[in-house]
C-alpha positions as CSV (number, residue, x, y, z in Angstrom):
1,M,0.0,0.0,0.0
2,F,2.8,2.4,1.0
3,S,4.8,1.5,-2.1
4,L,1.8,2.3,-4.3
5,C,1.3,5.7,-2.7
6,K,5.0,6.6,-3.1
7,G,4.9,5.5,-6.7
8,L,1.9,7.8,-7.5
9,L,3.7,10.7,-5.8
10,F,6.8,10.2,-7.8
11,F,4.7,10.0,-11.0
12,Y,3.1,13.3,-10.1
13,I,6.5,14.9,-9.5
14,A,7.7,13.7,-12.9
15,K,4.6,15.2,-14.5
16,L,5.3,18.6,-12.9
17,F,8.8,18.5,-14.2
18,K,7.7,17.7,-17.8
19,P,7.1,21.2,-19.1
20,I,10.4,22.9,-20.0
21,G,10.9,26.4,-19.0
22,V,10.8,28.6,-16.0
23,F,8.8,27.0,-13.2
24,S,6.0,29.0,-11.6
25,T,5.9,29.6,-7.9
26,L,2.9,27.4,-7.6
27,K,4.6,24.5,-9.2
28,I,7.6,24.8,-7.0
29,K,5.4,24.8,-3.9
30,L,3.5,21.8,-5.2
31,I,6.8,19.9,-5.8
32,F,8.1,20.7,-2.3
33,L,4.7,19.6,-0.8
34,V,4.8,16.3,-2.7
35,I,8.4,15.6,-1.5
36,L,7.4,16.4,2.0
37,L,4.5,13.9,1.8
38,T,6.8,11.2,0.4
39,F,9.2,11.5,3.4
40,S,6.2,11.5,5.8
41,L,4.9,8.3,4.3
42,Q,8.3,6.7,4.6
43,T,8.6,7.7,8.3
44,L,5.1,6.4,9.0
45,Q,5.8,3.1,7.3
46,A,9.0,2.6,9.4
47,Q,7.1,3.4,12.6
48,I,4.3,0.9,11.7
49,F,6.9,-1.8,10.8
50,S,8.7,-1.2,14.1
51,S,5.5,-1.4,16.0
52,S,4.5,-4.6,14.2
53,K,7.9,-6.2,15.0
54,K,7.4,-5.4,18.7
55,D,3.9,-6.9,18.5
56,E,5.3,-10.0,16.9
57,Q,8.0,-10.3,19.6
58,R,5.4,-9.7,22.3
59,D,3.2,-12.4,20.7
60,E,6.2,-14.8,20.7
61,Q,6.9,-14.2,24.3
62,D,3.2,-14.7,25.2
63,S,3.0,-17.9,23.2
64,S,6.2,-19.2,24.8
65,S,4.8,-18.4,28.2
66,K,1.4,-20.0,27.3
67,F,3.1,-23.2,26.3
68,S,5.2,-23.5,29.5
69,L,4.5,-26.4,31.8
70,K,2.8,-24.1,34.3
71,N,0.3,-22.7,31.9
72,I,-0.7,-25.9,30.1
73,P,-4.4,-26.4,31.0
74,S,-4.8,-29.4,33.1
75,I,-7.2,-32.1,31.8
76,P,-8.7,-34.1,34.6
77,F,-8.3,-37.8,34.1
78,E,-11.6,-39.6,33.4
79,I,-12.0,-42.9,35.1
80,N,-14.7,-45.5,35.0
81,K,-16.7,-44.9,38.1
82,N,-18.5,-48.2,37.9
83,A,-15.3,-50.2,37.8
84,L,-14.8,-52.0,41.1
85,E,-11.5,-53.2,42.5
86,E,-13.3,-55.8,44.7
87,P,-16.8,-56.7,45.8
88,I,-18.5,-54.0,47.9
89,N,-17.8,-54.5,51.6
90,P,-21.2,-54.2,53.3
91,N,-19.6,-53.3,56.5
92,K,-17.8,-50.3,55.0
93,Y,-20.3,-49.0,52.4
94,Y,-22.6,-46.3,53.7
95,L,-26.0,-46.0,52.0
96,G,-27.1,-42.6,50.9
97,P,-29.5,-40.7,48.6
98,G,-29.5,-42.3,45.1
99,D,-28.4,-45.8,46.0
100,Q,-30.6,-48.4,44.3
101,L,-31.6,-51.7,45.9
102,V,-34.0,-54.6,45.4
103,L,-36.0,-56.2,48.2
104,S,-36.7,-59.8,47.2
105,V,-39.4,-61.9,48.9
106,W,-39.7,-65.7,48.5
107,G,-42.3,-68.0,50.0
108,E,-46.1,-67.7,49.8
109,I,-45.6,-65.1,47.2
110,D,-42.5,-64.2,45.1
111,K,-41.8,-60.6,44.4
112,N,-38.9,-58.2,43.7
113,L,-39.4,-54.6,44.9
114,P,-37.0,-52.0,43.4
115,L,-36.1,-49.4,45.9
116,A,-34.1,-46.2,46.0
117,V,-32.8,-44.2,49.0
118,S,-34.7,-40.9,49.1
119,P,-33.0,-37.5,49.4
120,D,-33.8,-37.5,53.1
121,G,-32.2,-40.9,53.6
122,F,-35.3,-43.2,53.7
123,L,-36.3,-46.4,51.9
124,V,-40.1,-46.4,51.0
125,I,-41.2,-50.1,50.9
126,P,-44.8,-50.8,49.8
127,T,-46.8,-52.6,52.5
128,V,-43.9,-52.1,54.9
129,G,-43.4,-48.4,55.2
130,R,-40.6,-45.8,55.4
131,I,-37.4,-47.0,56.9
132,S,-34.5,-44.7,57.7
133,V,-31.1,-45.8,56.4
134,R,-29.3,-42.6,56.9
135,D,-25.6,-43.0,58.0
136,L,-26.0,-46.7,58.0
137,T,-23.7,-49.2,56.4
138,L,-25.1,-51.6,53.9
139,A,-24.9,-54.4,56.4
140,E,-26.7,-52.4,59.1
141,A,-29.4,-51.3,56.6
142,T,-29.9,-54.8,55.4
143,Q,-30.4,-56.1,58.9
144,K,-32.9,-53.3,59.8
145,V,-34.9,-53.6,56.5
146,I,-35.2,-57.4,56.8
147,Q,-36.3,-57.1,60.4
148,E,-39.1,-54.7,59.4
149,A,-40.1,-56.7,56.3
150,K,-40.3,-59.9,58.3
151,Q,-43.2,-58.4,60.3
152,K,-45.2,-58.2,57.1
153,Y,-43.9,-61.4,55.3
154,I,-43.7,-63.7,58.3
155,N,-43.1,-67.0,56.6
156,A,-41.1,-65.7,53.6
157,E,-37.4,-65.4,53.0
158,V,-36.4,-61.7,52.6
159,T,-33.1,-60.3,51.1
160,L,-31.9,-56.8,50.3
161,T,-29.5,-56.4,47.4
162,L,-27.6,-53.3,46.3
163,T,-27.9,-53.0,42.5
164,N,-26.6,-49.6,41.6
165,L,-24.2,-47.2,43.4
166,R,-25.2,-43.6,43.9
167,E,-23.0,-40.7,42.7
168,I,-21.5,-38.5,45.4
169,R,-19.9,-35.1,45.4
170,V,-16.5,-34.7,47.0
171,T,-14.0,-31.8,47.1
172,I,-10.2,-32.0,46.7
173,S,-7.9,-29.1,47.4
174,G,-4.3,-28.3,48.1
175,M,-1.3,-29.5,46.0
176,V,-3.2,-30.9,43.0
177,I,-3.3,-29.5,39.4
178,A,-7.0,-28.9,39.3
179,P,-8.6,-28.6,42.7
180,G,-12.4,-28.5,42.9
181,I,-15.6,-30.5,43.3
182,Y,-15.9,-33.8,41.6
183,T,-18.5,-36.5,41.1
184,A,-17.5,-39.9,42.4
185,T,-19.0,-43.1,43.9
186,Q,-18.5,-44.6,47.4
187,A,-16.7,-47.5,45.8
188,M,-13.8,-45.1,44.9
189,R,-10.9,-44.5,47.2
190,V,-9.0,-41.3,47.9
191,S,-6.3,-42.4,45.4
192,D,-8.9,-42.5,42.6
193,L,-9.7,-38.8,43.2
194,I,-6.2,-37.6,42.6
195,P,-6.0,-38.4,38.8
196,M,-9.5,-37.0,38.4
197,S,-8.1,-33.6,39.6
198,G,-5.2,-33.6,37.1
199,G,-2.6,-35.3,39.4
200,L,-0.3,-34.1,42.1
201,Q,1.8,-30.9,41.8
202,T,5.5,-32.0,41.6
203,K,8.8,-30.4,40.6
204,D,8.1,-31.6,37.0
205,N,5.2,-29.1,36.8
206,L,7.6,-26.1,37.4
207,T,9.3,-24.3,34.5
208,V,13.0,-24.1,34.3
209,E,12.8,-20.4,35.1
210,E,10.8,-21.0,38.2
211,I,13.2,-23.6,39.5
212,E,16.2,-21.3,38.8
213,F,14.4,-18.4,40.5
214,M,13.6,-20.4,43.7
215,T,17.2,-21.8,43.7
216,K,18.6,-18.2,43.6
217,L,16.4,-17.1,46.4
218,R,17.3,-20.3,48.3
219,K,13.6,-21.1,48.6
220,P,12.7,-24.8,49.1
221,I,11.1,-26.5,46.2
222,R,7.9,-28.0,47.5
223,E,5.9,-31.0,46.2
224,S,2.7,-32.7,47.1
225,S,2.6,-34.9,50.2
226,L,1.5,-38.5,49.8
227,R,1.7,-39.3,53.4
228,N,-0.2,-36.5,55.2
229,I,-3.4,-36.4,53.2
230,T,-6.4,-35.6,55.3
231,V,-10.1,-36.4,54.7
232,Q,-12.8,-34.5,56.5
233,H,-16.2,-36.2,56.6
234,L,-19.6,-34.5,56.9
235,D,-19.9,-35.6,60.5
236,G,-16.8,-33.6,61.4
237,T,-14.5,-36.6,61.8
238,F,-11.1,-36.8,60.1
239,E,-9.0,-39.6,58.6
240,R,-5.3,-39.5,57.7
241,V,-4.4,-41.1,54.4
242,D,-0.9,-42.5,53.7
243,L,-0.8,-43.4,50.0
244,E,3.0,-44.0,50.1
245,K,2.5,-46.7,52.7
246,F,-0.6,-48.0,50.9
247,Y,1.2,-48.5,47.6
248,S,4.0,-50.5,49.4
249,T,1.8,-52.6,51.8
250,K,-1.6,-52.7,50.1
251,N,-3.2,-52.0,53.4
252,S,-6.6,-50.5,52.4
253,E,-7.1,-48.9,55.8
254,L,-4.5,-46.3,54.6
255,N,-6.5,-45.5,51.5
256,P,-10.2,-45.3,52.6
257,Y,-13.3,-45.2,50.5
258,L,-14.8,-41.8,49.7
259,R,-18.1,-40.6,51.3
260,G,-20.5,-38.0,50.1
261,G,-19.4,-34.5,51.1
262,D,-15.8,-35.5,51.9
263,I,-13.2,-32.8,51.7
264,V,-9.8,-34.2,50.7
265,F,-6.7,-32.0,51.4
266,I,-3.3,-32.6,49.8
267,P,-0.7,-30.7,51.8
268,Q,2.8,-29.7,50.5
269,R,6.2,-31.0,51.7
270,E,9.7,-29.8,51.3
271,I,12.0,-31.9,49.2
272,E,15.1,-33.1,50.9
273,K,13.8,-32.2,54.4
274,N,12.1,-34.4,56.9
275,S,12.8,-37.3,54.6
276,L,14.2,-40.9,54.7
277,S,16.5,-42.7,52.2
278,I,17.5,-46.3,51.7
279,F,20.3,-47.6,49.4
280,G,22.2,-50.7,48.6
281,A,20.8,-54.3,48.5
282,V,17.1,-53.3,48.1
283,K,14.7,-53.9,45.2
284,L,14.2,-50.1,44.7
285,E,16.5,-47.5,46.1
286,R,14.5,-44.6,47.5
287,N,15.8,-41.1,48.1
288,N,13.9,-38.4,50.1
289,V,10.9,-40.5,51.1
290,E,8.6,-38.3,53.2
291,F,9.0,-38.9,57.0
292,I,6.0,-39.4,59.2
293,E,6.3,-39.6,63.0
294,G,6.3,-43.2,64.0
295,D,8.0,-44.6,60.9
296,K,10.0,-47.7,61.5
297,L,12.8,-49.5,59.7
298,G,10.3,-52.1,58.4
299,D,8.3,-49.3,56.8
300,L,11.3,-47.9,55.0
301,I,12.2,-51.4,53.7
302,N,8.7,-51.8,52.5
303,F,8.9,-48.5,50.7
304,A,12.0,-50.1,48.9
305,H,9.8,-53.2,48.1
306,G,12.1,-55.3,50.3
307,V,15.7,-56.4,50.3
308,T,17.3,-58.3,47.4
309,S,18.5,-61.9,47.7
310,D,22.1,-60.7,48.0
311,A,21.4,-58.6,51.1
312,S,23.9,-59.2,53.9
313,N,22.6,-60.8,57.1
314,L,25.0,-58.6,59.0
315,N,24.0,-55.2,60.5
316,L,22.7,-52.4,58.4
317,E,24.3,-49.0,58.5
318,L,22.1,-46.1,59.6
319,V,23.4,-42.5,59.3
320,R,21.7,-40.1,61.6
321,F,22.4,-36.5,62.6
322,K,23.3,-36.1,66.3
323,N,22.8,-32.4,66.1
324,Q,22.5,-29.8,63.3
325,N,25.6,-30.8,61.4
326,E,27.3,-33.8,63.0
327,P,26.3,-37.2,61.7
328,E,26.7,-40.5,63.5
329,I,26.7,-44.1,62.2
330,I,24.5,-46.7,63.9
331,E,24.7,-50.4,63.3
332,I,21.2,-52.1,63.2
333,S,20.2,-55.7,62.8
334,L,18.2,-56.4,59.7
335,A,15.8,-58.3,61.9
336,N,15.1,-55.2,64.0
337,L,12.2,-54.0,61.9
338,D,10.6,-52.1,64.7
339,F,13.6,-49.8,65.1
340,K,12.1,-46.2,65.2
341,L,13.5,-43.8,62.6
342,K,14.0,-40.1,62.8
343,P,13.9,-37.3,60.2
344,D,16.7,-37.4,57.6
345,D,17.9,-40.9,58.5
346,R,19.7,-42.7,55.7
347,V,19.9,-46.5,55.7
348,Y,22.5,-48.5,53.7
349,V,21.9,-52.3,53.2
350,R,25.1,-54.1,52.6
351,K,25.5,-56.8,49.9
352,K,26.9,-60.3,50.6
353,E,30.5,-60.5,49.4
354,N,30.9,-62.4,46.1
355,F,27.3,-63.5,46.2
356,H,26.6,-65.7,43.2
357,E,29.3,-64.1,41.2
358,K,29.1,-65.4,37.7
359,Y,32.7,-65.6,36.4
360,Q,32.7,-66.4,32.7
361,V,34.7,-65.9,29.5
362,W,33.8,-65.8,25.8
363,V,35.6,-68.1,23.4
364,T,35.3,-67.1,19.7
365,G,36.8,-68.0,16.4
366,E,38.4,-71.2,15.3
367,V,37.3,-73.6,18.0
368,R,34.8,-76.5,17.7
369,F,32.3,-75.1,20.2
370,P,32.5,-71.2,20.4
371,G,30.5,-69.7,23.3
372,V,30.4,-68.6,26.9
373,Y,32.2,-70.8,29.5
374,S,32.3,-70.5,33.3
375,I,35.7,-70.2,35.0
376,V,37.2,-70.1,38.5
377,E,38.8,-66.6,38.4
378,G,42.5,-66.7,38.7
379,K,42.7,-70.5,38.5
380,T,41.3,-71.6,35.1
381,T,43.9,-71.8,32.4
382,I,43.8,-71.1,28.7
383,T,44.3,-74.8,27.9
384,E,41.4,-75.8,30.1
385,I,39.0,-73.4,28.3
386,M,40.3,-74.5,24.9
387,N,39.6,-78.1,25.8
388,K,36.1,-77.2,27.0
389,A,35.5,-75.5,23.7
390,G,36.5,-78.7,21.9
391,G,39.9,-77.7,20.9
392,I,41.0,-75.6,17.9
393,T,40.1,-76.4,14.3
394,K,42.5,-77.1,11.4
395,D,42.1,-73.6,10.2
396,A,43.2,-72.0,13.5
397,S,46.2,-69.7,13.6
398,L,47.7,-69.7,17.1
399,A,50.2,-67.0,16.1
400,Q,47.3,-64.5,15.6
401,T,45.1,-65.6,18.5
402,T,44.4,-62.9,21.0
403,L,43.3,-62.7,24.7
404,I,41.4,-59.5,25.5
405,R,41.0,-58.5,29.1
406,T,37.9,-56.3,28.9
407,Q,38.1,-55.1,32.5
408,V,41.4,-53.6,31.7
409,E,40.1,-52.3,28.4
410,Q,37.6,-50.1,30.3
411,I,40.4,-48.3,32.1
412,S,40.9,-45.0,30.2
413,D,44.3,-43.5,29.4
414,P,44.1,-39.8,30.2
415,E,47.2,-38.9,28.2
416,F,46.0,-40.7,25.1
417,E,42.5,-39.0,25.5
418,R,44.3,-35.7,25.7
419,L,46.3,-36.3,22.6
420,K,43.2,-37.2,20.6
421,L,42.1,-33.5,21.0
422,I,45.4,-32.1,19.7
423,P,46.2,-31.8,16.0
424,V,49.2,-34.0,15.1
425,V,51.2,-31.0,13.8
426,D,51.0,-29.5,17.2
427,M,52.4,-32.5,19.0
428,T,56.0,-32.9,20.1
429,E,58.0,-35.7,18.7
430,T,57.6,-37.8,21.9
431,E,53.8,-37.1,22.0
432,R,53.5,-38.1,18.3
433,E,55.3,-41.4,18.8
434,Y,53.2,-42.2,21.9
435,F,50.0,-41.4,20.0
436,K,51.1,-43.6,17.1
437,S,51.9,-46.5,19.3
438,K,48.7,-46.2,21.3
439,S,46.6,-46.0,18.2
440,R,48.1,-49.3,16.9
441,E,47.7,-51.0,20.2
442,I,44.9,-53.5,20.8
443,N,43.3,-52.2,24.0
444,G,43.2,-54.7,26.7
445,A,45.3,-57.3,24.8
446,V,47.3,-59.7,27.0
447,V,50.7,-60.6,25.7
448,V,50.6,-64.4,25.2
449,D,52.7,-66.6,22.9
450,F,50.0,-69.0,21.9
451,T,52.4,-71.0,19.7
452,N,54.3,-72.1,22.9
453,K,51.9,-73.8,25.3
454,D,54.5,-74.3,28.0
455,T,55.1,-70.5,28.1
456,Y,51.5,-69.4,28.9
457,E,50.6,-72.4,31.1
458,T,53.2,-71.5,33.7
459,K,52.6,-67.7,33.9
460,E,50.1,-66.6,36.5
461,S,49.4,-63.4,34.6
462,V,47.6,-65.3,31.9
463,F,45.2,-67.2,34.1
464,L,41.7,-66.2,32.9
465,T,39.6,-63.6,34.7
466,D,35.9,-62.6,34.4
467,K,34.7,-61.3,31.0
468,D,37.9,-62.2,29.2
469,I,37.6,-62.8,25.4
470,L,39.7,-65.6,23.9
471,D,39.6,-65.2,20.1
472,V,41.2,-68.0,18.1
473,A,42.1,-66.4,14.7
474,Q,41.7,-68.1,11.4
475,K,44.6,-68.9,9.2
476,R,44.9,-66.3,6.5
477,N,47.5,-68.1,4.2
478,T,48.2,-64.7,2.6
479,I,50.4,-61.7,2.7
480,R,48.8,-58.3,2.0
481,V,51.0,-56.1,-0.2
482,T,49.7,-52.5,-0.3
483,G,51.0,-49.1,-1.3
484,Q,53.2,-48.4,-4.3
485,V,53.2,-51.7,-6.2
486,S,51.7,-52.4,-9.6
487,S,49.0,-54.8,-8.3
488,P,48.3,-54.2,-4.6
489,G,46.4,-57.0,-2.8
490,L,46.7,-60.4,-1.2
491,V,49.5,-62.8,-2.2
492,A,49.6,-66.4,-1.3
493,F,51.8,-67.1,1.7
494,E,55.0,-69.1,1.3
495,S,57.3,-69.8,4.2
496,N,60.9,-68.8,4.1
497,K,60.3,-66.1,1.5
498,G,61.5,-62.5,2.1
499,Y,59.4,-59.4,1.6
500,K,60.9,-58.7,-1.9
501,Y,59.5,-62.0,-3.2
502,F,55.9,-60.9,-2.3
503,I,56.5,-57.4,-3.8
504,E,57.5,-59.1,-7.1
505,K,54.4,-61.2,-6.9
506,A,52.4,-58.0,-6.6
507,G,53.9,-56.7,-9.8
508,G,56.9,-54.9,-8.4
509,Y,57.6,-51.4,-7.3
510,T,56.0,-48.4,-9.1
511,E,58.1,-45.4,-10.2
512,N,56.9,-43.4,-7.1
513,A,57.8,-46.2,-4.6
514,R,60.0,-45.2,-1.7
515,K,61.8,-48.5,-1.5
516,G,64.0,-47.6,1.4
517,R,61.0,-47.0,3.6
518,T,59.2,-50.3,3.1
519,K,57.5,-51.5,6.2
520,V,56.2,-54.8,7.5
521,I,53.1,-54.7,9.8
522,R,52.8,-57.8,12.0
523,A,49.3,-59.4,11.9
524,S,49.7,-60.7,15.5
525,S,50.6,-57.4,17.2
526,G,50.2,-54.6,14.7
527,V,53.8,-53.5,15.2
528,W,55.5,-51.7,12.3
529,L,59.0,-52.9,11.4
530,D,61.6,-51.9,8.8
531,A,61.3,-54.6,6.1
532,D,65.1,-55.1,5.9
533,E,65.1,-56.0,9.7
534,V,62.4,-58.7,9.3
535,E,64.0,-62.1,9.1
536,K,60.8,-64.1,8.6
537,L,57.4,-63.1,7.5
538,E,54.3,-64.6,9.1
539,E,51.0,-65.4,7.4
540,G,48.7,-62.4,7.6
541,D,51.4,-59.8,7.7
542,T,51.1,-56.7,5.6
543,I,53.9,-55.2,3.4
544,F,53.5,-51.4,3.0
545,I,55.5,-49.4,0.4
546,P,55.0,-45.7,0.9
547,E,55.0,-43.1,-1.9
548,K,57.9,-40.7,-2.6
549,P,57.1,-37.3,-1.4
550,E,56.4,-34.7,-4.1
551,R,59.2,-32.2,-4.6
552,D,59.2,-28.9,-6.4
553,Y,62.8,-28.9,-7.7
554,Y,62.5,-25.4,-9.1
555,A,61.4,-24.1,-5.7
556,I,64.2,-26.0,-4.0
557,F,66.7,-24.5,-6.5
558,K,65.4,-21.0,-6.0
559,E,65.6,-21.4,-2.2
560,S,69.1,-22.7,-2.5
561,L,70.2,-19.7,-4.6
562,I,68.6,-17.3,-2.1
563,I,70.3,-19.0,0.8
564,T,73.6,-19.2,-1.1
565,G,73.4,-15.5,-1.9
566,Q,72.7,-14.6,1.8
567,V,75.6,-16.7,2.9
568,L,77.9,-15.0,0.3
569,A,76.7,-11.6,1.4
570,I,77.6,-12.5,5.0
571,V,81.0,-13.8,4.0
572,V,81.8,-10.7,1.9
573,S,80.6,-8.3,4.6
574,T,82.7,-10.2,7.1
575,I,85.8,-9.9,4.9
576,V,85.2,-6.2,4.3
577,I,84.8,-5.5,8.0
578,Y,87.9,-7.5,8.7
579,N,90.0,-5.7,6.1
580,Q,88.8,-2.3,7.4
581,S,89.8,-3.2,10.9
582,K,93.4,-3.8,9.9
């Protein structure tokens, strides 16, 4: 729009300039006015663009804040209110308005009378009358109704059956995502109400900014309490709910059924204060479990779902604060489950030493039965394991067989790790040599001469340990020739032949071959050797012929002339100075 307006203004200016000659005063004023309008439009466009950018940034900030964890609207979790975890307990279920029942009479006459509890708490039974069942359990109401009905149906059998549960209204408040009033049934427990209200408020519901802000102000991060929930009934009585204990013990007394008009309050708790922890040989290590006065060692072990099979029968270790800052260690018997705990106690359950340790090794490669074999660590020999594996095959190469100690392999070399981060050109000569040798090294390899059984059978250092890998290599029957030869590749191995024989078999040297730097790389160790120093090649070895470095002879000649000229200049200057000094 602004571009169109500016275009029209410039067209009008051009039209004013079209007549050749002396401009009139009116035309000059019009031209000045049009130019002024053009700049005003430009300024207005810049202001509107800047304002729109600010609005976009504000919208982005608003949208980012809208999509934070805190501002995501909670969606209460819908559950099937008619689903029952177990049959209704008539001694615990309280009848109330809306409950539907059937009074059945058998005898002289058979009849089923559908009934419903009236809003004022009565059952109206034809031919029997009004019977109050207010604040009565199902068992109490059944006894009362049958007793009244028997007066009318003397010789008949009378039963009262609950057919449909009424819906009740309960309130939940405190540390939940969506506190409010919800519809439930009396077959639901307190734990069923929590997901209906969106779940508990936890640290996960806070944004990163809120956590950082509270940390800076050294404010404690609070979460919902699972162990201090209170339920207030209409009659003014209270019940304390301990869901943490209920989940670990399944004691339903700790998670009661809801009643109409109940008010459930979820308090908050401070994380890492007034808590208990248990570690070690337990099925689930627990940290910062909420402490409740009266907690015992057995309760904490239940929170961890019990000890594991490798838990030591010896004393447990309990760390407790004697005062504000000084901890003390207390030894407790695992059998003393009634030992009373205090806030911030930490319990460590020791494991049995070497309990069911599974020492085993892997045997791979050219053996008859590759696989995993059990060993007695530090006692089982290589020969024993090879015999268990059925011995080596005809294609096995003992010279290239390796024993890898994986437990050593996991130990890192800080110096080697440091050198990995440094460019090779920036290394010193010693660092470069160390880096090259470590790069060629087989990590965790145990030095064993497998071609000489007597050697490794008498050395304690080669007794097998847990998780060793014994890899019996396959015969290669070849020598690899690579680098500057006419036909690089594999050449059939022949004993008692020197490296030049295999180079000839590979077509001989190329013109760019650097013959004096020929190397032999041992298959068994990866060591690089000068070819002239190798007395005997082994199958699987590699012969490497490097390429001559490219040289710019003109540049070398030019550099030589420059250096020669500089040397001559120094010599001449020295002679002149010497002669003048005489």
